[in-house]
Structure formats: structure tokens, C-alpha cells
KEROPA-884624 format. One record per residue (C-alpha): residue in three letters; y, z, x. Coordinates in steps of 0.001 Angstrom, whole numbers, padded with zeros to 6 digits, always signed. Example, Ala and Ser with C-alpha at 12.3 -4.5 7.8 and 13.67 -1.06 7.14 Angstrom:
REM residues 2
Ala-004500+007800+012300
Ser-001060+007140+013670
***
This chain:
REM residues 667
Unk+000083-000164-000110
Unk+003519-001075+001378
Unk+006591+000350-000052
Unk+009823-001537+000830
Unk+013459-000967-000355
Unk+015872-003073-001630
Unk+017732-004957+001048
Unk+015485-003675+003622
Unk+015203-007267+005263
Unk+018926-006918+006014
Unk+019687-003570+007343
Unk+016609-001500+007302
Unk+014647-000189+009936
Unk+011007+000676+009970
Unk+009758+004096+010517
Unk+006455+005074+012184
Unk+003660+004838+009692
Unk+003095+008135+008024
Unk-000783+007670+008435
Unk-002042+007070+012220
Unk-005133+005444+011308
Unk-005046+001799+010984
Unk-007436+000096+008615
Unk-009227-002279+010893
Unk-006770-005510+009970
Unk-004204-004122+012226
Unk-002064-002828+009135
Unk-001098+000569+008261
Unk-001650+002292+005060
Unk+001887+003447+004118
Unk+005325+002213+005552
Unk+008590+003390+004521
Unk+011727+001249+004996
Unk+014956+003206+004509
Unk+018074+001144+003671
Unk+020788+001793+006297
Unk+024469+001175+006757
Unk+025329-001515+009237
Unk+025691-000480+012772
Unk+029197-001914+013034
Unk+032338-000012+012813
Unk+033485+001786+009668
Unk+035659-001000+008634
Unk+032687-002768+007343
Unk+032384-000462+004454
Unk+034182-001035+000935
Unk+037760-000175+000195
Unk+036930+003758+000142
Unk+034851+003562+003123
Unk+031506+004214+001211
Unk+028295+002276+002002
Unk+026764+003754-001073
Unk+029041+003863-004139
Unk+026417+005910-006003
Unk+026351+008495-003340
Unk+027335+012074-004376
Unk+030827+013166-003005
Unk+032705+016619-002762
Unk+034967+017003-005752
Unk+037491+018326-003489
Unk+038241+019709-000004
Unk+038166+023035-000929
Unk+034479+022506-002238
Unk+033216+021123+001168
Unk+035073+023822+003172
Unk+033578+026640+001183
Unk+030229+025040+000857
Unk+030100+024714+004681
Unk+031453+028324+005283
Unk+028922+029658+002745
Unk+026152+027882+004770
Unk+027194+028890+008504
Unk+028339+032413+007698
Unk+025031+034101+006842
Unk+022789+037259+007310
Unk+023088+036835+011184
Unk+026593+037420+011275
Unk+026232+040734+009375
Unk+022934+042265+010823
Unk+022471+040407+014144
Unk+025772+040015+015966
Unk+027053+043755+015736
Unk+023588+044705+017351
Unk+024106+042271+019989
Unk+027622+043320+020635
Unk+026342+047021+021052
Unk+023207+045860+023299
Unk+025166+043534+025518
Unk+028446+045086+026819
Unk+030042+045963+023620
Unk+033497+044215+023479
Unk+032574+042367+026670
Unk+030066+040377+024892
Unk+032815+038741+023399
Unk+033512+036814+026488
Unk+030098+034843+026600
Unk+030057+034673+023081
Unk+033289+032559+023123
Unk+032327+030727+026035
Unk+029020+029665+024293
Unk+030944+028703+021278
Unk+033179+026445+023002
Unk+030584+025047+025168
Unk+027549+024579+022843
Unk+028124+025421+019246
Unk+031337+023442+018544
Unk+030297+020267+020243
Unk+026940+019882+018651
Unk+028572+021019+015272
Unk+030729+017825+015442
Unk+027923+015614+016428
Unk+026181+016519+013372
Unk+029139+016470+010864
Unk+030699+013539+012674
Unk+027422+011332+012602
Unk+026779+012284+008975
Unk+030135+011360+007810
Unk+029878+008130+009505
Unk+026513+006825+008221
Unk+026842+008549+004864
Unk+023139+009260+004878
Unk+020794+012207+005102
Unk+019208+013401+008570
Unk+016051+011112+008022
Unk+018550+008049+007311
Unk+020991+008738+010228
Unk+018265+008882+013096
Unk+016141+006125+011633
Unk+019550+003983+011858
Unk+020218+004827+015261
Unk+016952+003693+016451
Unk+013742+003031+014459
Unk+011728+005286+016721
Unk+014000+008372+015888
Unk+013200+009086+012439
Unk+010829+011670+013693
Unk+013844+013827+014155
Unk+014807+013764+010590
Unk+011074+014481+009350
Unk+011258+017077+012042
Unk+014265+019154+010880
Unk+012878+018754+007151
Unk+009647+020265+007924
Unk+011378+023144+009707
Unk+013863+023552+007049
Unk+011033+023951+004579
Unk+009384+026594+006462
Unk+012468+028410+006805
Unk+013269+028374+003205
Unk+010032+029482+002274
Unk+010545+032889+004018
Unk+014346+033046+003490
Unk+013959+033253-000085
Unk+011822+036249+000356
Unk+014572+037984+002018
Unk+016697+037285-000913
Unk+013722+038533-003083
Unk+013744+041970-001364
Unk+017662+042130-002001
Unk+017007+041355-005790
Unk+014613+044438-005689
Unk+016949+046592-003980
Unk+020015+045242-006038
Unk+017996+046649-009370
Unk+017225+049753-007807
Unk+021133+050548-007272
Unk+021796+051009-010818
Unk+019833+054143-010866
Unk+021420+057515-010076
Unk+020428+059152-007802
Unk+019473+056072-005594
Unk+015534+056192-005440
Unk+015704+056246-001546
Unk+017797+059360-001566
Unk+015100+061726-001667
Unk+011198+062048-000977
Unk+008790+062050-004210
Unk+007314+065301-004582
Unk+003963+066567-005555
Unk+003868+070240-006820
Unk+007448+070602-005556
Unk+006624+069612-002109
Unk+007683+066182-000401
Unk+005009+063772+000072
Unk+003925+063794+003608
Unk+004088+060175+004265
Unk+007803+060179+003132
Unk+008467+063815+004933
Unk+007340+062437+008164
Unk+009169+059329+008226
Unk+012589+059261+006124
Unk+013487+058757+002720
Unk+014921+055226+003421
Unk+011807+054318+005372
Unk+009427+055428+002824
Unk+011136+053598+000147
Unk+011037+050322+002286
Unk+007778+050322+003573
Unk+005797+052093+000771
Unk+007883+051660-002379
Unk+009240+047970-001915
Unk+006416+046527+000274
Unk+003590+048648-000209
Unk+002829+047819+003216
Unk-000794+047308+004141
Unk-001897+048694+007776
Unk-002273+045222+009441
Unk-001847+041418+008860
Unk-005841+041220+008222
Unk-005572+043470+005231
Unk-003454+041530+002483
Unk-003299+044474+000433
Unk-003091+042173-002895
Unk-000224+040651-004639
Unk+002581+043171-005574
Unk+003721+042287-009057
Unk+007422+043536-008661
Unk+007848+041312-005638
Unk+006300+038541-007387
Unk+008583+038760-010395
Unk+011670+038825-007903
Unk+010418+036086-005861
Unk+009921+034022-008909
Unk+013466+035215-010055
Unk+014828+034022-006817
Unk+013387+030602-006904
Unk+014384+029993-010429
Unk+017975+030882-009488
Unk+017857+028468-006432
Unk+016279+025766-008605
Unk+019360+025802-011304
Unk+021929+025924-008228
Unk+020375+023007-006364
Unk+018775+020827-009195
Unk+021797+018457-009280
Unk+023006+018276-005712
Unk+026311+019262-004973
Unk+027272+018535-008491
Unk+025746+022007-009076
Unk+025689+023506-005983
Unk+029249+023045-005320
Unk+030349+025042-008070
Unk+028238+028008-006993
Unk+029877+027966-003379
Unk+033054+029412-004908
Unk+031423+032698-005630
Unk+028906+032800-002661
Unk+031446+032016+000023
Unk+034297+034208-001274
Unk+032480+037352-002668
Unk+030894+038607+000875
Unk+034505+038615+002304
Unk+035931+040692-000732
Unk+032763+043113-000148
Unk+033555+043134+003652
Unk+036986+044164+002640
Unk+036055+046969+000589
Unk+033705+048480+002800
Unk+036225+048091+005696
Unk+038916+050132+003718
Unk+036344+052643+002832
Unk+034610+052736+006368
Unk+037700+053229+008463
Unk+038626+056233+006212
Unk+035185+057725+006875
Unk+034921+060643+009609
Unk+032959+059238+012538
Unk+034153+055658+012051
Unk+036292+055677+015017
Unk+033314+056946+017236
Unk+031217+053990+015988
Unk+033973+051491+016648
Unk+034710+052660+020045
Unk+031153+053105+020929
Unk+030490+049315+020059
Unk+033603+047637+021358
Unk+034085+049667+024635
Unk+033575+047001+027322
Unk+030703+047226+029677
Unk+031980+044315+032144
Unk+029011+045027+034460
Unk+026603+043937+031593
Unk+028143+040416+032023
Unk+026172+039763+035615
Unk+022842+039670+033607
Unk+021677+036225+032633
Unk+020031+037537+029182
Unk+023485+038495+027887
Unk+024519+034848+028225
Unk+021076+033749+026813
Unk+021763+035943+023736
Unk+025295+034692+023187
Unk+024164+031033+023342
Unk+021149+031829+020963
Unk+023324+033550+018657
Unk+025912+030780+018625
Unk+023325+028282+017997
Unk+021576+029741+015041
Unk+024604+031308+013596
Unk+025960+027754+012958
Unk+022671+026587+011516
Unk+022391+023431+013743
Unk+019313+021164+013457
Unk+018578+021810+009974
Unk+019965+018455+008806
Unk+022262+020391+006426
Unk+025454+019748+008426
Unk+024668+015940+008543
Unk+024078+016121+004610
Unk+027358+017889+003959
Unk+029098+015451+006264
Unk+027602+012499+004382
Unk+029407+013417+001104
Unk+032811+013207+002564
Unk+034984+010280+002602
Unk+034868+008372+006215
Unk+038508+009102+006638
Unk+038131+012658+006439
Unk+039217+014777+009647
Unk+035894+016287+010536
Unk+037366+017333+014016
Unk+039548+019538+012034
Unk+036923+021032+009762
Unk+034634+021599+012824
Unk+037276+023835+014624
Unk+038301+025679+011315
Unk+034763+026533+010415
Unk+034021+027672+013902
Unk+036890+029927+014077
Unk+036144+031278+010627
Unk+032502+031998+011792
Unk+033362+033942+014946
Unk+036118+035800+013107
Unk+033617+036761+010367
Unk+031130+037829+012887
Unk+033658+040268+014558
Unk+035041+041576+011185
Unk+031615+042346+009902
Unk+030947+044209+013155
Unk+033892+046246+012478
Unk+032813+047146+009039
Unk+028921+047795+010014
Unk+029809+050059+013093
Unk+032492+051982+011128
Unk+029721+052610+008551
Unk+027161+053326+011027
Unk+029464+055594+013100
Unk+029819+057814+009726
Unk+026190+057975+009516
Unk+025799+058932+013082
Unk+028196+061779+012502
Unk+026459+063000+009673
Unk+023108+062985+011413
Unk+024644+064960+014376
Unk+025787+067715+011917
Unk+022436+067874+010351
Unk+020900+068149+013641
Unk+023078+070928+014762
Unk+022338+072788+011713
Unk+018583+072731+012223
Unk+019192+073803+015865
Unk+021531+076725+014425
Unk+018675+077710+012082
Unk+016217+077610+015152
Unk+018750+079617+017495
Unk+019439+082319+014664
Unk+015646+082910+013842
Unk+015118+083574+018018
Unk+018268+086093+017678
Unk+020535+083771+019925
Unk+022957+083354+017037
Unk+024430+086076+014908
Unk+024663+083604+011979
Unk+023102+080152+011038
Unk+026802+078813+010613
Unk+028845+079707+013401
Unk+031822+077852+015249
Unk+030643+074745+017207
Unk+031993+076304+020525
Unk+029879+079230+019895
Unk+026563+077114+019497
Unk+027676+074780+022497
Unk+027895+077807+024606
Unk+024571+079079+023656
Unk+022909+075681+024071
Unk+023975+075687+027741
Unk+021725+078671+028273
Unk+018745+077105+026925
Unk+016185+075770+029564
Unk+014174+072578+029186
Unk+011032+074386+028664
Unk+012654+076405+025831
Unk+014038+073606+024064
Unk+010440+071721+024219
Unk+008858+075256+022815
Unk+011338+075704+020151
Unk+011542+072110+019237
Unk+015475+071800+019704
Unk+016681+068247+019290
Unk+019362+066949+021241
Unk+022240+066521+018989
Unk+023836+063531+020791
Unk+026515+061050+018936
Unk+025851+058530+021645
Unk+022133+058623+021275
Unk+022521+058141+017637
Unk+024671+055212+018206
Unk+022574+053562+020807
Unk+019913+053336+018128
Unk+021749+050342+016920
Unk+020006+048148+014143
Unk+019392+044662+013220
Unk+017468+042720+010787
Unk+015792+044440+007836
Unk+016243+047668+009917
Unk+019768+047538+009233
Unk+020056+046268+005672
Unk+017098+048226+004107
Unk+016585+051379+006208
Unk+019696+052140+008207
Unk+022393+051179+006092
Unk+020865+052433+002869
Unk+020948+055924+004365
Unk+024587+055569+005317
Unk+025059+054565+001681
Unk+023329+057606+000361
Unk+025966+059720+002290
Unk+029031+057963+000512
Unk+030161+059521-002798
Unk+029309+057039-005645
Unk+026363+055942-003813
Unk+025092+053374-006455
Unk+028526+051449-006566
Unk+028498+050760-002823
Unk+024596+050207-003031
Unk+025516+047481-005820
Unk+028140+045601-003751
Unk+026207+045690-000737
Unk+023280+044240-002016
Unk+025102+041545-004149
Unk+026983+040683-000695
Unk+023569+040051+001014
Unk+022684+038006-001764
Unk+025635+035733-001647
Unk+025047+035461+002033
Unk+021428+034652+001630
Unk+021802+032308-001177
Unk+024659+030447+000477
Unk+022672+029723+003459
Unk+019617+028837+001316
Unk+021536+026474-000953
Unk+022841+024714+002386
Unk+019341+024538+003978
Unk+017736+023218+000753
Unk+020703+020735+000245
Unk+020035+019168+003785
Unk+016232+018819+003017
Unk+016943+017324-000523
Unk+019262+014772+001007
Unk+016653+013596+003494
Unk+014138+013341+000530
Unk+016661+011258-001755
Unk+017822+008905+001085
Unk+014023+007762+000686
Unk+014155+004992-002044
Unk+010943+005912-003774
Unk+012544+009127-004770
Unk+015667+007771-005808
Unk+013754+006340-008771
Unk+013032+009801-010071
Unk+015341+012290-011586
Unk+016685+014971-008981
Unk+015612+017795-011374
Unk+012014+016721-011499
Unk+011849+016448-007688
Unk+013809+019761-007094
Unk+011546+021360-009666
Unk+008341+020399-007994
Unk+009386+021483-004496
Unk+010596+024843-005915
Unk+007340+025451-007709
Unk+005431+024501-004600
Unk+007528+026979-002588
Unk+007112+029890-004838
Unk+003386+029543-004748
Unk+003144+029158-001035
Unk+005643+032199-001061
Unk+003060+034436-002715
Unk+001845+035168+000625
Unk+004755+037017+001475
Unk+004436+039066-001767
Unk+001177+040750-000361
Unk+001017+044095+001420
Unk+001120+041867+004350
Unk+003965+039996+003386
Unk+006545+041219+005922
Unk+003887+040691+008806
Unk+003648+037171+007709
Unk+007314+036622+007337
Unk+007862+037883+011053
Unk+005104+035509+012177
Unk+006989+032576+010499
Unk+010284+033648+011577
Unk+008959+034009+015204
Unk+007399+030449+015495
Unk+008715+028281+012608
Unk+012239+028033+013027
Unk+012929+029098+016736
Unk+011767+026589+019502
Unk+011474+023611+017123
Unk+015196+023926+016077
Unk+016315+023752+019975
Unk+014164+020910+020628
Unk+015626+019050+017552
Unk+019081+019888+018436
Unk+018622+018563+021877
Unk+017007+015358+020664
Unk+020142+014904+018353
Unk+022549+015395+021051
Unk+020360+012746+023474
Unk+020189+010383+020481
Unk+023793+010258+019622
Unk+025262+010327+023044
Unk+022605+008524+025191
Unk+021027+006174+022500
Unk+023811+005534+020092
Unk+026232+005867+022988
Unk+029120+008188+023545
Unk+031575+005612+023618
Unk+030835+004216+020311
Unk+030701+007733+018956
Unk+034023+008383+020143
Unk+035239+005271+018655
Unk+033709+006454+015383
Unk+035634+009628+015487
Unk+038859+007963+016420
Unk+038397+005481+013370
Unk+037578+008260+010975
Unk+040207+010916+012285
Unk+042771+009037+014474
Unk+041718+011523+017123
Unk+040219+010224+020183
Unk+037736+012684+021922
Unk+038667+013645+025237
Unk+037343+015020+028801
Unk+036294+018204+027087
Unk+034112+016527+024118
Unk+032554+014159+026732
Unk+031684+016753+029266
Unk+030137+019039+026650
Unk+028585+016308+024910
Unk+027088+014586+027939
Unk+026312+017324+030426
Unk+026893+021104+029716
Unk+025586+021103+026097
Unk+022214+019512+026796
Unk+021970+021744+030005
Unk+022580+025136+027700
Unk+019880+023892+025380
Unk+017590+023400+027906
Unk+018068+026802+029589
Unk+017480+028296+025871
Unk+014587+026230+025410
Unk+012771+026848+028624
Unk+013676+030572+028521
Unk+012454+030837+025049
Unk+008983+029150+026145
Unk+008876+031397+029408
Unk+009294+034711+027238
Unk+006676+033551+024555
Unk+004259+032871+027593
Unk+005019+036298+029275
Unk+005212+038453+026168
Unk+002534+038522+023642
Unk+003684+037943+020190
Unk+003922+041569+018296
Unk+004811+042824+014843
Unk+005563+046165+013467
Unk+002949+047798+010972
Unk+003026+050791+008781
Unk+000041+053083+008729
Unk+000026+055056+005261
Unk-003034+057085+006420
Unk-001623+058260+009899
Unk+002051+058018+009086
Unk+003028+056271+012261
Unk+004082+052825+013425
Unk+002079+050575+015720
Unk+002637+047380+017650
Unk-000303+044943+016862
Unk-000933+042063+019441
Unk-001312+039007+017325
Unk-003603+037435+019737
Unk-005624+039953+021377
Unk-005433+042885+018690
Unk-004538+045718+021140
Unk-002674+048714+019548
Unk-000340+050969+020658
Unk+000609+054001+018760
Unk+003884+056296+018566
Unk+003194+060135+017944
Unk+005440+061522+015426
Unk+005968+065148+013963
Unk+007685+066456+011186
Unk+010734+067406+013513
Unk+011218+063539+014196
Unk+011636+062791+010594
Unk+014576+060332+011242
Unk+012810+058452+014322
Unk+010740+056290+012467
Unk+013294+054193+011093
Unk+015451+054142+014172
Unk+012474+053137+016027
Unk+012059+050188+013766
Unk+015561+049122+014245
Unk+014719+047695+017498
Unk+012218+045129+016504
Unk+013274+043778+012931
Unk+015553+040803+013068
Unk+015581+037666+011039
Unk+018462+035809+012566
Unk+017189+034535+016035
Unk+014357+033473+018062
Unk+011030+035523+018780
Unk+011719+038053+016114
Unk+008297+039980+016685
Unk+010115+042244+019195
Unk+008730+043926+022553
Unk+007993+047383+023540
Unk+008472+048952+026658
Unk+005210+050467+027587
Unk+005543+054047+029242
Unk+002507+055650+030863
Unk+002522+059275+030315
Unk+000298+062064+031909
Unk-002395+063580+030275
Unk-000895+066763+030794
Unk+001787+066216+028021
Unk-001031+066024+025499
Unk-000778+069988+025740
Unk+002799+069925+024965
Unk+004126+069882+021451
Unk+004997+066635+020266
Unk+008788+066295+020523
Unk+011625+063586+020020
Unk+011083+062534+023547
Unk+007234+062286+023004
Unk+007812+060244+020105
Unk+010064+057627+021808
Unk+008089+057383+025081
Unk+004085+058563+024553
Unk+002542+055010+024013
Unk-001126+054790+024035
Unk-001999+051786+026071
Unk-005491+049894+025065
Unk-006948+047040+026998
Unk-006746+043648+025468
Unk-009589+042386+023450
Unk-010052+045829+021943
Unk-008801+047589+018992
Unk-009036+051320+018877
Unk-006691+054321+018100
Unk-006204+057860+019385
Unk-005889+060338+016484
Unk-003846+063260+017160
Unk-004014+066309+014810
Unk-000655+067749+014036
***
């Protein structure tokens, strides 16, 4: 069977056959020929510059700008950039971030937006037009987008579940469930927010091999998420373009509300100082620059094909250079603004935790007759603490109440959204209100990015002539239904583990490879001179030395460094995921390939540490999200000592690979 498009003999290019087996007569089973615009200058188009008069177009400049902002500004700006700042030199991290933004992000951003606007085709059509052998770039970006959309909607599902529970008072994660007046042991040994996340929300199974069955409440929320997404994207930008006014603007409203509330809270200044105090010595570490380059790459949503789709709906005379610069500045400012909001709230949370820690220590010191009262002045407490030896501190299980240590336990990914920030919200007066607007903000950010990704994927699909004959609603509905049923994998007790697995491999290295191929295709195959001429004809601006240097040399070099380092880290470090054991009330790292296991010991006195430990590994906005653990060997003599906070953080049980065993410790 051979399917051909109208006008293919004049301006089409044949893609590589979808099936790779020849029939025996030298022909292939399926051949798709795409209709493409002439490879001449833009002047060959009609009076409006539109090669396809039936192609959808933005209703206005504001709709385009908000759509691209809603797509580019996503969850990564909220729950990954603050963490990277805190971990990589505080305010000093803004230097490598700005450098990578200028040398990597903006140049590739213009390539995708400009080539889409020039050819007015989706990703598949653009690369097939440049050269018949490059159609695989469009197919690859479409497949990666599908994989990422599958699990990205699950994060939206979790936000829906938390949003619904935010209308309850008190918030269900503000206290532990009780049996006969006693807190449930699993909750008491972790924390209220960690228990609600792992047990109530996910009902997490102990390993990825144990699915734990479907969780009906997650299935219903997943169905709701896909139904909403379907109605938003079913007519393309005619329907999604109206929703972006909410999904793009509402997060800024919520951030501003949280900013005003956050900076008035006690401890907010401590959080901001801790985050933005420059640590210039960090700039000498290569990993800091690698983190900056990676964050820039993923925060823009490059290589998904969505930016090409957005550009294709523009008129050919749109000033895409100005759009790229404005969106880039807005993206960077949003990330910094969100960091201020997040760490002002986390500073408040850390201050509250330190006060509770001191109260616990005061009670212990009072019980040992070292304090006259359980509530004395801070100076009296500090003076007594200087007289306590290390052995006494271990024996009495006194905790180190350090604000710096609390702030050092920065969070990213779901650890920030569903565990740490929810604990901070509980501390706020009128907690349900803050919870509702926080998760509505996450929903807006998530939906904005999800709409953008699916728009890029459907734009590619509808640029194939055979799908143009089918109504968009039908194709969109079939895809959403299929995605929902595949997404049931993430609705089981092992769903979070599968999500981490997808996130670690589906949209990381593949996106970097696609982006590198895009830059090579436009600059070295299509030709940087021809592309510069296209930009000039569309905008009246001729790209100069900066654009030529970043397109031809600096940008590809940076992406090659990201790609090679990512592959190297993947080879050196075995992929892991965090699992939750209900029976042992602990967290384990399971090696995906060898099945090795390491466990952290906990006691009731280390209640807050499980969710803090989780913060270092949960992340859904960058490469290799599985996380890594620094193994620390401990002496056997330590087993005789009472498990303390230090033990919890350091005492790991190392098991040889290809084995699966666990040491059980009686409490």
C-alpha cells in the first residue's frame, strides 16, 4: 500500500519507509510523502506569506506569547531551579545560569521558533523538507513527547488529588491517623506529610516488582486529567489558545500572593540569605556549569517539537527574534522570582522546625535536672548545651537544632511539592486556603506545559495528509484514550517508581541528541547563511557574530558536553529509585539492574528525617532523576549505640550486587 499526498510530485519529499522489510519485489509496504513548502525564499508564499491557507493561526500576539510562556515556564522553574541555586553556590549560580542561557538556550530557541515560522510546518514536515533523510528527527521528538506526556499527566493527577484534599479542615496531612488514641507507627516514625504522600496518596508498594494493584482514587484523578487535557487540545490552538490566558497568568498571581505572605513570615530572611549568599568557589566545579546548562536546556522545553509548532502558527513577518529574547528573559526572571518565594517559605518552615527541636531538647534537659524549667530563655538553653558532651548527647538522643542544617536539606521535585512545602503550609494560618492556591498554581503550570507538548505532537501528526482527512477531535480523543490506559501503569502502588524510570530515560539523553541534530540540520545542512537570510526576510534583522558563533560552534559543543557527561554518569552510576517500605518504616535505594539494596535506620526521634532524606532524590525536571546515594561504611561497633539523627543520615547497609537481602534492626 502506498499513500501519497496531493502535490507530492511537485514539492514533496519521501520519508524513510515506516516498515524496514522489503516485500521481495524491491518495494516497501508503507511510504508517506509529506507536502512541504518550496525551499525558496519567503517571498514565494502568498500575499500573507502563508503557504497553507487552511493552517491554524494565532488570534493575536498576546495569545502566542502567553502560550509559549505557559509552555516554557513550568514545574522546573518552581521545584528545581531553587534547589540548584541552593546546592551550586547560591547567588553565584546565577552566573553560569546566565552564561548558559546566552550561549545555549537562546540560540537553539531561535532555531526552533524561526524554522517553524519560516516553513509553517510541524516538526516532522520541517526536517523532512530540509532533507528527506532528516524526517527521523521529527519522529523522534514526537515519540519522546508521547513518553513524557504519559507521565507528566500523572504529576497533574497527583496535584488534582491534593487539591481536592485541600478543601478539608484541618488538612489531612497535618496530623497522623490514630488507633486507640495513639499515632499510627508508620506515620509517627516518618512524618505526617511523608505518610500522607507515600501511604494515603500513593499507597506505595515496597518495590517496583510489586505493583500493589490499581489505586482507584488515582485512576479517577488520572481520568479527570486526561478528560480536561482532551477538551483543551481537541481543536488545536483554537481551543488551547483560550485556556493559556489562565494557565499562564494565574501562576504569577499565586507567586505574588505567596511572595507577599512569605516575606512577612519569621525566618523568611534566613531562608533567602542562605539561598542567595554567593559561594564563588563553587564556580570552579564543572558539575555546577553542567547543572546550569542542563537546567537551561530543559526549562525551555527544547527538542519536543512544540516550539516549532508554535512558530508555524505565526505569520511569516512576525519578529521571532524579539519573541525569543522576551520569553528567555521572562523565563529566567520567573525562575529567580519563584526561588525567592520558595525559600522564604522554607526559611519559615526551617525556623519552626528549629523551635520544635529546641523544645524537645529542653524537655530532655529538664528531665535530667539540667534546666529549672521546660521553657527557659534561649541564652540559658545555649549555655547548658555547651556543657553537654558528645557521648551524653548520643545517650540522651539530643538533636542538633541548626537552622543552617535545616536549610541545607533543600528539596526538589515531588519532595518539595508534596512533602516539604505541604508541611510549611500546615504552619500557616488558614492553611487550606494556601494549599488550594498552591496546588492550583501547580496545576496551571503543569497543564500549560502539557498543552504545549501535546500541541507539538499533534501538529506533527496533522501535518501528515492522511490525518488531515480525519477530524482533529477524533484523532485527539483516540490518542488521549490510549494515553490514559497506558498511564494506568502509574496508577498502581509502584506507579511512582515507574514514573521515575520513565523520567530518567524517556526524555533526557534522547532530547539532547534531538536538539544536537536539529542544530546540525539547520546550520550545516540547511545552511546558516540561508537561515540567517530567512531571519532577515521575516524580521528585518540580520543575525550577527553572536548568533553565528553560538549556532556553529559554542551551542553544539555545549550539547556534546551535556550528552557525553550524561552518558558517562549513567555508565558510572547504577540507576536507583526511592522505595517506601510500610513494614519496616524506612526508605531504601533499589538498584534497578542488580537488585542491590541499602537501608537507612530510623527511630522515632528522627521523625522529620525521612521526608528530608527524600528531598535529595525526587526530581521531575532534569536528566537522570533516579538519584544517587553516597555510601558511607560504618563500623560494627556503632550498632551498639542508639540510632540517632547522625546514624540515620550515615548508616547504610552495603550489600554486594546480584543479591537482595536486608538487615533488620529491632528498635
